[in-house]
Structure formats: C-alpha cells, structure tokens
DOGUKOL-600753 format. One line per field, with one value per residue (C-alpha): residue in three letters; x, y, z; residue number from 1. Coordinates in pm, whole numbers. Example, Ala and Ser with C-alpha at 12.3 -4.5 7.8 and 13.67 -1.06 7.14 Angstrom:
BEGIN
r = c(ala;ser) $
x = c(1230;1367) $
y = c(-450;-106) $
z = c(780;714) $
k = c(1;2) $
END
This chain:
BEGIN
r = c(met;ser;lys;met;leu;asp;ala;leu;lys;arg;leu;gln;gln;gln;gly;ala;ala;pro;ala;ala;met;pro;thr;ile;asn;asn;thr;val;gly;gln;ile;asp;ala;val;arg;glu;ile;ala;ser;ala;val;asp;glu;ala;val;val;glu;thr;glu;arg;arg;val;arg;glu;glu;tyr;glu;gln;lys;ile;ala;glu;arg;asp;leu;gln;leu;glu;gln;glu;arg;lys;gln;leu;val;gly;glu;arg;asp;ala;glu;lys;gln;arg;leu;glu;ala;gln;leu;ser;gln;leu;gln;ser;gln;met;gln;thr;arg;gln;ser;glu;ser;val;ser;gln;glu;lys;leu;gln;ala;glu;leu;glu;ala;glu;leu;lys;gln;leu;gln;ala;glu;ala;glu;ser;arg;ile;arg;asp;glu;tyr;glu;arg;lys;ile;ser;glu;arg;asp;arg;gln;leu;ala;glu;gln;arg;glu;leu;leu;glu;gln;glu;leu;asn;ala;glu;lys;arg;thr;leu;glu;thr;gln;leu;glu;thr;leu;gln;ser;gln;ile;gln;ala;his;leu;ser;asp;ser;val;ala;his;glu;glu;leu;gln;ser;gln;leu;glu;ala;glu;leu;lys;arg;his;ile;ala;glu;ala;asp;arg;leu;arg;gln;asp;asp;glu;ser;arg;tyr;arg;arg;glu;gln;gln;gln;leu;glu;val;arg;leu;gln;glu;leu;asp;ala;ser;his;gln;lys;leu;met;ser;glu;ser;thr;ser;leu;ser;glu;gln;leu;arg;ser;lys;glu;ala;glu;leu;ala;asp;val;gln;gln;ala;ile;gln;ala;ala;pro;val;val;asp;glu;glu;ala;leu;arg;ala;thr;leu;ser;ala;glu;leu;val;lys;gln;ser;gln;glu;phe;ser;arg;lys;glu;ala;glu;leu;his;ala;glu;leu;ala;glu;ala;arg;arg;met;val;glu;ser;gln;gln;asn;asp;leu;ala;glu;ile;ile;arg;leu;arg;gln;glu;glu;lys;ala;lys;phe;glu;lys;ala;arg;thr;ala;ala;ala;ala;pro;pro;pro;val;lys;val;pro;ala;pro;val;glu;val;ala;pro;ser;ala;pro;pro;ala;ala;pro;gln;ala;ala;lys;lys;glu;leu;pro;ser;leu;leu;leu;arg;pro;phe;ser;ser;val;pro;arg;ser;his;leu;val;ser;tyr;glu;glu;gln;thr;leu;thr;asp;leu;gln;asp;ala;arg;ile;ser;glu;arg;tyr;glu;arg;leu;ala;gln;ala;thr;thr;thr;ala;thr;ser;lys;leu;phe;leu;ser;ala;asp;gly;gly;asp;asp;ala;his;gln;ala;gly;phe;his;thr;ala;leu;ala;ala;ala;his;ala;asp;arg;arg;val;leu;ile;ile;asp;gly;asp;val;his;gly;lys;gln;leu;ser;his;arg;leu;gly;met;arg;asp;ser;leu;gly;phe;tyr;glu;val;ile;arg;arg;glu;thr;lys;trp;thr;glu;arg;val;val;gly;leu;arg;cys;gly;glu;val;asp;phe;leu;pro;ala;gly;arg;ser;leu;tyr;thr;val;ser;arg;ser;asp;leu;glu;ser;ala;gln;ala;val;trp;gln;glu;leu;ser;asp;ile;trp;pro;val;ile;ile;leu;val;gly;glu;his;pro;gly;ala;val;ser;thr;glu;leu;tyr;val;val;leu;cys;gln;ser;ile;tyr;leu;thr;ala;cys;leu;gly;arg;ala;thr;lys;asp;asp;val;lys;ala;ala;ser;lys;arg;ile;ser;ser;ile;gly;gly;arg;ile;glu;ala;ala;ile;ala;met;asn;ala;lys;leu;lys) $
x = c(2757;2557;2491;2860;2965;2710;2839;3203;3114;2948;3256;3486;3270;3270;3649;3852;3851;4176;4171;4301;4017;3697;3373;3022;2937;3211;3337;2999;2886;3197;3134;2780;2910;3174;2912;2688;2979;3057;2695;2688;3001;2840;2524;2729;2915;2590;2423;2718;2720;2345;2368;2648;2458;2141;2329;2498;2168;2001;2276;2257;1881;1930;2192;1962;1678;1900;2033;1679;1581;1886;1809;1453;1581;1827;1556;1331;1606;1671;1302;1282;1588;1441;1114;1302;1501;1185;1025;1326;1310;944;1017;1300;1083;815;1076;1210;864;814;1149;1140;1001;1273;1586;1773;2023;1756;1745;2113;2055;1783;2019;2279;2020;1907;2268;2326;2009;2120;2462;2303;2084;2384;2588;2303;2253;2628;2655;2361;2499;2846;2705;2489;2779;3006;2758;2708;3083;3125;2844;2992;3331;3184;2987;3297;3494;3217;3187;3563;3560;3271;3444;3761;3563;3380;3705;3865;3561;3559;3924;3861;3562;3752;4037;3790;3616;3944;4024;3679;3702;4033;3871;3580;3822;4005;3680;3545;3863;3745;3399;3485;3589;3273;3053;3225;3188;2823;2755;2929;2723;2402;2489;2577;2251;2047;2228;2161;1795;1755;1936;1720;1400;1514;1602;1267;1082;1282;1207;840;812;1005;777;469;602;673;323;172;387;282;-83;-36;141;-146;-395;-186;-177;-556;-587;-350;-561;-874;-690;-575;-928;-1051;-768;-869;-1223;-1097;-865;-1155;-1357;-1061;-1027;-1391;-1352;-1040;-1228;-1508;-1252;-1092;-1428;-1483;-1136;-1196;-1516;-1347;-1051;-1226;-1102;-742;-490;-498;-144;-231;-537;-340;-62;-312;-487;-152;-51;-378;-368;-11;-108;-407;-197;67;-191;-348;-9;76;-254;-199;153;40;-246;-9;238;-42;-167;188;245;-87;-4;343;201;-60;206;435;149;57;423;468;153;269;616;465;247;546;757;490;462;838;874;644;847;1174;1028;928;1280;1446;1214;1311;1681;1638;1464;1745;2007;1833;1834;2074;2424;2551;2364;2451;2404;2280;2509;2430;2247;2478;2314;2472;2572;2296;2288;2067;1748;1780;1558;1232;1327;1661;1518;1566;1257;1382;1343;1632;1824;1727;1357;1373;1180;1419;1197;1112;1253;1338;1024;998;858;740;493;291;89;-79;-129;-272;-497;-636;-685;-867;-1098;-1178;-1288;-1599;-1855;-2000;-1661;-1548;-1865;-1809;-1453;-1527;-1774;-1498;-1253;-1493;-1311;-1293;-1169;-918;-652;-795;-659;-837;-767;-871;-889;-995;-1246;-1094;-732;-755;-613;-940;-826;-521;-741;-993;-723;-534;-855;-957;-613;-635;-991;-878;-581;-817;-991;-662;-573;-225;-246;-3;-81;102;128;84;59;411;348;171;316;83;62;441;487;255;441;784;905;847;1207;1247;1278;960;702;830;1195;1078;904;1224;1421;1641;1570;1389;1050;1190;1419;1145;837;811;606;387;307;-70;-112;-67;-7;295;365;544;615;565;934;1102;1061;769;558;646;352;598;531;840;708;367;510;746;462;245;529;595;221;201;486;315;-23;137;237;-32;-399;-509;-333;-460;-325;-380;-357;-374;-676;-845;-694;-335;-125;-52;-426;-411;-155;-348;-674;-493;-341;-634;-958;-1183;-1193;-1336;-1390;-1372;-1503;-1551;-1896;-1871;-1531;-1592;-1869;-2110;-1913;-1591;-1754;-1900;-1565;-1381;-1634;-1614;-1233;-1221;-1475;-1272;-964;-1160;-1226;-1547;-1617;-1735;-1859;-1832;-1746;-1850;-1575;-1735;-2092;-2262;-2283;-2594) $
y = c(-3083;-3396;-3268;-3191;-3535;-3706;-3514;-3598;-3967;-3959;-3791;-4055;-4337;-4194;-4151;-3895;-3920;-3846;-3514;-3674;-3929;-3755;-3947;-3824;-4082;-3990;-3633;-3466;-3655;-3537;-3176;-3205;-3366;-3093;-2824;-2997;-3011;-2641;-2547;-2789;-2623;-2279;-2413;-2585;-2259;-2064;-2340;-2360;-1984;-1984;-2280;-2120;-1789;-1963;-2161;-1843;-1653;-1949;-1968;-1588;-1621;-1914;-1719;-1415;-1639;-1811;-1477;-1346;-1655;-1619;-1249;-1331;-1598;-1354;-1088;-1346;-1445;-1077;-1010;-1318;-1201;-853;-990;-1205;-902;-690;-964;-965;-583;-586;-848;-639;-328;-510;-622;-268;-129;-374;-284;97;131;-77;136;384;112;-52;252;210;-158;-64;171;-103;-346;-99;-42;-416;-462;-200;-362;-704;-556;-390;-712;-917;-674;-662;-1042;-1086;-818;-975;-1323;-1192;-1004;-1308;-1535;-1276;-1249;-1629;-1671;-1400;-1567;-1908;-1757;-1577;-1903;-2089;-1814;-1815;-2196;-2182;-1910;-2120;-2424;-2211;-2059;-2404;-2538;-2231;-2280;-2648;-2566;-2289;-2531;-2787;-2516;-2407;-2769;-2820;-2495;-2608;-2939;-2752;-2543;-2859;-3027;-2719;-2699;-3016;-2878;-2832;-3195;-3299;-3104;-3260;-3606;-3536;-3428;-3741;-3959;-3788;-3847;-4210;-4250;-4114;-4348;-4647;-4550;-4530;-4863;-5028;-4899;-5033;-5373;-5396;-5309;-5572;-5834;-5746;-5766;-6095;-6247;-6131;-6295;-6615;-6610;-6569;-6853;-7075;-6995;-7088;-7407;-7485;-7443;-7673;-7930;-7905;-7966;-8262;-8393;-8371;-8544;-8822;-8863;-8903;-9149;-9333;-9361;-9487;-9733;-9861;-9911;-10086;-10303;-10406;-10475;-10680;-10876;-10938;-11044;-11271;-11431;-11478;-11625;-11860;-11979;-12014;-12217;-12457;-12742;-12621;-12766;-12635;-12502;-12262;-12131;-12056;-11885;-11665;-11579;-11492;-11272;-11081;-11045;-10913;-10658;-10544;-10517;-10318;-10074;-10037;-9968;-9712;-9534;-9531;-9395;-9114;-9025;-9011;-8795;-8561;-8523;-8460;-8194;-8030;-8020;-7881;-7616;-7509;-7491;-7282;-7045;-6997;-6945;-6686;-6502;-6492;-6376;-6102;-5977;-5983;-5790;-5522;-5483;-5474;-5230;-4991;-5036;-4973;-4660;-4531;-4601;-4427;-4127;-4107;-4129;-3862;-3632;-3684;-3614;-3288;-3157;-2865;-2962;-3103;-3427;-3793;-3931;-4293;-4555;-4613;-4928;-5163;-5277;-5524;-5392;-5403;-5706;-5792;-5969;-6344;-6559;-6669;-7037;-6964;-6723;-6815;-6885;-6707;-6334;-6089;-6043;-5674;-5767;-6051;-5992;-5973;-6191;-6466;-6808;-7123;-7337;-7610;-7942;-8044;-7752;-7875;-8131;-7892;-7619;-7859;-8011;-7666;-7585;-7916;-7826;-7491;-7666;-7767;-7496;-7500;-7457;-7200;-6995;-6985;-6852;-6616;-6441;-6410;-6279;-6033;-5750;-5396;-5070;-5016;-5232;-5474;-5705;-6007;-6198;-6563;-6703;-7049;-7061;-7378;-7344;-7599;-7587;-7474;-7107;-7198;-7386;-7102;-6837;-7030;-7109;-6743;-6634;-6867;-6751;-6387;-6470;-6648;-6310;-6157;-5992;-5998;-6160;-6189;-6456;-6440;-6723;-6557;-6882;-6869;-7167;-7409;-7290;-7532;-7336;-7282;-7655;-7750;-7517;-7648;-7336;-7419;-7333;-7026;-6669;-6476;-6226;-6168;-6139;-5873;-5690;-5707;-5571;-5883;-5943;-5774;-5881;-5867;-6157;-6367;-6332;-6636;-6663;-6975;-7183;-7155;-6805;-6446;-6555;-6469;-6622;-6492;-6764;-6720;-6714;-6820;-6521;-6443;-6128;-5949;-5704;-5412;-5070;-5098;-5424;-5264;-4955;-5165;-5400;-5105;-4962;-5301;-5348;-5011;-5112;-5443;-5273;-5039;-5342;-5608;-5499;-5806;-5929;-6240;-6308;-6649;-6612;-6832;-6873;-6551;-6592;-6566;-6259;-6196;-6155;-5805;-5705;-5872;-5695;-5361;-5444;-5611;-5453;-5763;-6055;-6400;-6672;-7037;-7342;-7714;-7844;-8122;-8007;-7641;-7591;-7304;-7181;-7174;-6949;-6717;-6692;-6616;-6347;-6191;-6191;-6021;-5759;-5687;-5590;-5362;-5603;-5693;-6029;-5993;-6352;-6696;-6990;-7350;-7538;-7887;-7773;-7960;-7745;-7758) $
z = c(-1222;-1307;-1662;-1713;-1588;-1815;-2116;-2026;-2003;-2345;-2494;-2339;-2473;-2826;-2837;-3029;-3410;-3608;-3790;-4114;-4135;-4013;-4009;-3971;-3707;-3455;-3527;-3552;-3246;-3059;-3163;-3030;-2713;-2666;-2716;-2467;-2220;-2268;-2206;-1914;-1768;-1790;-1634;-1362;-1277;-1259;-1061;-818;-761;-709;-472;-266;-254;-142;122;251;264;432;696;755;802;1038;1234;1265;1376;1632;1762;1793;1988;2216;2266;2361;2598;2762;2790;2954;3195;3273;3336;3559;3754;3780;3912;4162;4282;4303;4509;4740;4756;4848;5112;5251;5246;5441;5689;5711;5775;6060;6211;6171;6512;6674;6632;6419;6326;6120;5889;5827;5753;5507;5326;5306;5174;4907;4802;4792;4587;4333;4313;4250;3975;3809;3829;3682;3393;3328;3333;3097;2860;2856;2790;2504;2344;2383;2205;1929;1868;1874;1617;1393;1409;1312;1022;897;904;720;462;405;366;118;-82;-97;-220;-475;-603;-634;-819;-1044;-1130;-1210;-1430;-1607;-1680;-1818;-2019;-2177;-2266;-2419;-2614;-2760;-2857;-3017;-3222;-3331;-3437;-3611;-3819;-3998;-4084;-4453;-4485;-4303;-4543;-4845;-4693;-4618;-4977;-5107;-4874;-4984;-5350;-5274;-5083;-5375;-5615;-5391;-5354;-5732;-5775;-5508;-5673;-6009;-5863;-5685;-6006;-6196;-5930;-5929;-6308;-6309;-6046;-6239;-6557;-6369;-6223;-6570;-6704;-6415;-6478;-6845;-6736;-6499;-6782;-7000;-6720;-6686;-7058;-7027;-6740;-6955;-7235;-7003;-6875;-7232;-7297;-6981;-7112;-7448;-7276;-7068;-7385;-7547;-7238;-7262;-7634;-7564;-7303;-7555;-7814;-7556;-7489;-7862;-7902;-7610;-7769;-8109;-7987;-7754;-7971;-7958;-7710;-7352;-7379;-7662;-7481;-7165;-7360;-7540;-7213;-7050;-7343;-7336;-6957;-6968;-7231;-7026;-6708;-6894;-7030;-6683;-6523;-6791;-6731;-6351;-6393;-6625;-6391;-6087;-6279;-6381;-6023;-5898;-6163;-6080;-5706;-5776;-6007;-5752;-5481;-5700;-5790;-5423;-5333;-5608;-5501;-5138;-5246;-5462;-5178;-4944;-5197;-5232;-4855;-4804;-5090;-4907;-4587;-4771;-4932;-4591;-4456;-4753;-4718;-4352;-4441;-4710;-4462;-4212;-4480;-4578;-4219;-4133;-4005;-3782;-3857;-3846;-4195;-4184;-4331;-4700;-4792;-4978;-5299;-5537;-5883;-6137;-6360;-6657;-6546;-6562;-6776;-6608;-6617;-6438;-6177;-5814;-5607;-5296;-5229;-5262;-4939;-4928;-4909;-4658;-4338;-4040;-3820;-4071;-4000;-4191;-4244;-3985;-4099;-3750;-3741;-4035;-3839;-3593;-3851;-4109;-3845;-3763;-4131;-4173;-3884;-4046;-4364;-4170;-4246;-3894;-3724;-3979;-3927;-3548;-3571;-3858;-3628;-3366;-3629;-3789;-3965;-3825;-3973;-3691;-3529;-3274;-3005;-2854;-2531;-2488;-2133;-2014;-1729;-1582;-1700;-1983;-2334;-2494;-2494;-2706;-2951;-2979;-3020;-3291;-3485;-3469;-3596;-3897;-3968;-3965;-4190;-4430;-4474;-4603;-4271;-4119;-3774;-3482;-3221;-2884;-2633;-2292;-2090;-1948;-1717;-1953;-2288;-2464;-2788;-2794;-2732;-3019;-3252;-3141;-2955;-2588;-2482;-2706;-2584;-2639;-2514;-2161;-2271;-2519;-2232;-2024;-2325;-2314;-2682;-2971;-3103;-3459;-3361;-3198;-3422;-3652;-3970;-3993;-4300;-4272;-4420;-4307;-3946;-3729;-3388;-3074;-2811;-2438;-2337;-2015;-1779;-1545;-1506;-1181;-1160;-1152;-1301;-1523;-1676;-1734;-1904;-2117;-2216;-2322;-2535;-2702;-2758;-2935;-3169;-3250;-3308;-3563;-3775;-3720;-3754;-3557;-3240;-3058;-2709;-2548;-2171;-1863;-1636;-1509;-1161;-1288;-1211;-1579;-1650;-1497;-1762;-2046;-1955;-1980;-2321;-2504;-2623;-2628;-2381;-2463;-2201;-2312;-2126;-2193;-2098;-1842;-1716;-1630;-1375;-1337;-1035;-1243;-1503;-1236;-1053;-1379;-1475;-1127;-1138;-1480;-1367;-1051;-1256;-1491;-1779;-1963;-2128;-2488;-2518;-2361;-2589;-2515;-2698;-2704;-2771;-3053;-3366;-3582) $
k = c(1;2;3;4;5;6;7;8;9;10;11;12;13;14;15;16;17;18;19;20;21;22;23;24;25;26;27;28;29;30;31;32;33;34;35;36;37;38;39;40;41;42;43;44;45;46;47;48;49;50;51;52;53;54;55;56;57;58;59;60;61;62;63;64;65;66;67;68;69;70;71;72;73;74;75;76;77;78;79;80;81;82;83;84;85;86;87;88;89;90;91;92;93;94;95;96;97;98;99;100;101;102;103;104;105;106;107;108;109;110;111;112;113;114;115;116;117;118;119;120;121;122;123;124;125;126;127;128;129;130;131;132;133;134;135;136;137;138;139;140;141;142;143;144;145;146;147;148;149;150;151;152;153;154;155;156;157;158;159;160;161;162;163;164;165;166;167;168;169;170;171;172;173;174;175;176;177;178;179;180;181;182;183;184;185;186;187;188;189;190;191;192;193;194;195;196;197;198;199;200;201;202;203;204;205;206;207;208;209;210;211;212;213;214;215;216;217;218;219;220;221;222;223;224;225;226;227;228;229;230;231;232;233;234;235;236;237;238;239;240;241;242;243;244;245;246;247;248;249;250;251;252;253;254;255;256;257;258;259;260;261;262;263;264;265;266;267;268;269;270;271;272;273;274;275;276;277;278;279;280;281;282;283;284;285;286;287;288;289;290;291;292;293;294;295;296;297;298;299;300;301;302;303;304;305;306;307;308;309;310;311;312;313;314;315;316;317;318;319;320;321;322;323;324;325;326;327;328;329;330;331;332;333;334;335;336;337;338;339;340;341;342;343;344;345;346;347;348;349;350;351;352;353;354;355;356;357;358;359;360;361;362;363;364;365;366;367;368;369;370;371;372;373;374;375;376;377;378;379;380;381;382;383;384;385;386;387;388;389;390;391;392;393;394;395;396;397;398;399;400;401;402;403;404;405;406;407;408;409;410;411;412;413;414;415;416;417;418;419;420;421;422;423;424;425;426;427;428;429;430;431;432;433;434;435;436;437;438;439;440;441;442;443;444;445;446;447;448;449;450;451;452;453;454;455;456;457;458;459;460;461;462;463;464;465;466;467;468;469;470;471;472;473;474;475;476;477;478;479;480;481;482;483;484;485;486;487;488;489;490;491;492;493;494;495;496;497;498;499;500;501;502;503;504;505;506;507;508;509;510;511;512;513;514;515;516;517;518;519;520;521;522;523;524;525;526;527;528;529;530;531;532;533;534;535;536;537;538;539;540;541;542;543;544;545;546;547;548;549;550;551;552;553;554;555;556;557;558;559;560;561;562;563;564;565;566;567;568;569;570;571;572;573;574;575;576;577;578) $
END
C-alpha cells in the first residue's frame, strides 16, 4: 500500500497534461507514474492477500496452541481431582476396614460410600468435559467472527484497489494514445539538440580563434611597446647629453656676457632654465605613459591567457554535458529529453579591435563572482610574501604536486590565526604551479579567513553540508590565480551521522573537480576536527614559537591521534628562515 500511495502522490504532483499539447517532461513522466501505480496496485493486492493469509494462519496456530494448553490444564485438573477422590476412597476404605468388625450396618454404609464416590467421579468428569467443550465452541465462534470480519475488510480493500486499477488503466490508455505525437516531438527535439550542439561547437571555435588572434596582437603590441621603451631610453640618454651641453653652453654664455647688464643675464638664464624644465617634464610624461601602457598590455595579456584557459576547460565540460544529453536522447522510449540549450543565432565574427573582453554567457562559470576590490589587499600581501625565496620554498614543499587528487588539513596548536595563514600561502603556492586549488574555511567560530576575504557573513561550507544551498552558488574565484574559495558559513556541525554522510558526499563532488583541496580548521580540540580528519588525507599542525607551549603541541598531537588522524608535519610559523 505504501508503494501505491507514493506513486499516487507523484502523479498528483506532476498533474495531468492536455492531450492536444503533449510534452515530454510531463506526459512521459505521467505514463511512467501510471505504470508504477498499476504495478504497485498489483503488488498491494498480492501483499494484502499474503498478509491476511499469514494473519489467519497465525491466529489458527495461536488458537490451536491455546486449546492445547487449556486441554492440558483440564487434564491436569482432572488428574488432580481423581487423585483427591482416590485419596478419599483409600481413607474411606481404611475406615471401613476398621469398622467391619463393628456391625453389618457398616457394610451398607461402605456400599453407599462407594456409590457416592462413583457418582462424584462421574459428575467431575462430566463437568470437566462440558467446560472443555464450552470453551472449544466459544473459541471456534470467535475465530469464525474474526475470519468473517477479515474477509469483509479484504473484499472491501480488493474492490477499492480494483476501482483504482480500472481508473489507472483508463489513464494509461489515454496517455498511450498520444505516443505517436510524443515520438514525433522527441525526434524534433533530438534534431534541434544536434543543431544546437553543432552551433555551440562552432561558436566556441570562433571564440577560441578570436581570443588567440587577440593574444597574438597583444604580444605584438607588447613588443612594439618594448621597442618604444628602448627608444625612449635612448632619447633620454640623448636628452641628458643635450642637457649637459646646454649647461656647458650656459656657462660659456655666462662667462661671455659678464660685462652685459644684469637684466639680460637673468633673462637668458630664465629662458634656458624654462627650456630645460620643459624638456625634463616632457621626458617624464613620455616615460610615465610608456610604463602605463606596458602595465596595461601585460594585464591584458594575462587576462587573455586566463580567459583562454578557462574557455578550454569549459569547452571540455560542455562537451561532456552534450555527450551525456546525446546518450540520454538515444536511449529507448519512454525517456525525458533534456531541454535544448538556447544558443544565439550565428553572427559573423567581430573584428579583433571591437571584440568584447568578457566571456560568452554560455561559457561563464556558474560559481564565479564579480571581482571585489576589497580583496586585493590580503591577496596581494600574500603574493608579496611568496616572492621571498625562503618563504616560497617552504610552502612549495607543502604544496608539492601529486598524480592523484589530494586534500590537506591545517590546524593551529593553540587556536591562533597561523593555520589560516599557512593554508592560504600553501594554496597560492599550489596555484603558482598551474594546479587548480579550492581552499575552504572550516573555522566556523573564528571565520578569520572569511573575514579577511570579505565573506564573514556569507553562506558557505556548513550550509552546503545541510543542503540549504549549493556549492556552485557559494564557491568564489579569487584574483590571485587558479584559486577558488568556499567560506565557513553560519551553521554549526552537530556531530550527527546525517551531517557526516552529507559532508562525505559533498567532499567527493569537490574532489572530482579540484585536484587540490585545502581545509583550514579550528584547534584540534574542536568538535568539527573529527569530521575534518575523516575528510582530509594529510594533517599539518601549525604553532607560533613563544605563544604555543610544548604542552599545547603534545595535547594537540594526542587529540588528533585519538580520533584516528596522523600529523604529516608541524610548522613553526615565526621560525627564522635561513
């Protein structure tokens, strides 16, 4: 019955589709639902008959067992009564033997007593037999009534199920009458899907070729700007030489016109000084313009390279999606054909100078966000730190490449912010090695990394675990390279089995996309650490010398070992690097 009710609810939720306007999404689904309901009705009838038969057989067995127990009880009572009467008889016989010598009247009394004893035995046996037969008849009557009641309920339920089955069969016939229209619609949708796939491939190829041309043009422009820079440097050298020659000429003129009036000498000096200042300002302006153009060209080249890499990756994802849709469309009916992807009509490729810098809407990542200017400071600060060879070498060892997907957990021995710093530096070091990295803030209480990146109050990791939001809506791409970030969120980990199973499922989805996942957790004594140890492969313990004591490190190591984890390495954050 539960299967039938579930199928009926699904049919009611889907609604009935008009016969004149059939759609693949509702009519085929209703046909499947009706078929499921019909099979569920048959299963429910069989299950009900089996259940009633089992209940009847169970009650018959219970009745036989109870009757056997009552029979044994009556037999025991009869035996006890018989023993009691035999005891009385033996007592009477002993009394009779003692009184035989007294008189002949005692013999008569003995005969009367024997007759009375036989009568008592007959009455006892008759009473026990009547009581046993009465209980047997009463039990048979009750079982007959129960059986009749169960048969009535079964017949009523059968009639109800037969009525529902007839209704569902009529609905199946009505839906099957539209099968020809469904097949035509399916063929049209398949043709439309193939056309859209071909159009999407052509547009992606055009975009890729256009971006490659723009990149080549920008590289040529960068070379031209380098040549202009060299030319300006040579002009700067010549201007410096001219300035020195002008100064020498000025000295010669000053010596030559010592006898001239003071007014003429000052006017000449002012004229020469103004000319020199003008030339110096012109040189500074040209040099600033050149540096600005060089910076803009480098930025555009980097942006085009990142866009091209993103287009290639998204093209692979789109191909996988279209292959999946094509496979689903080629499956035998009934099948739900996915909605066709809407692609804009083809247009001639625009000229490189008029091309837009932003990606086509079809290739945009669903979880990318608008760049945030307030994030630049912390990211640029971290990138500046990694320019130091000693610091970069430390985190490159932590972010060493592997052939398989890996996940790392950073924990602070004393609960400070050093774990966030180590995790973020390691993520940037891994991204610098051309690896896609996802960094997750797991410190739901402190949220220091989310705060530094401007997403302290955003939904995040724990809302994704609770299925309150999707990770595709919460993962944010950062400016500092191939690094994506998932904030901590607002919820708390409840150490429930449902949260653990959901977290493992989400973690598997993330591992299929990002080869490197870095999780920044709280201190080892936190409740969430038990979950993080299960999810991550490697555990790193951070500590600041002078703040974290030896006992803190020992307690953290003991705690991680007690929950089944193993520390890969301990990092002294403020140790002096050589």
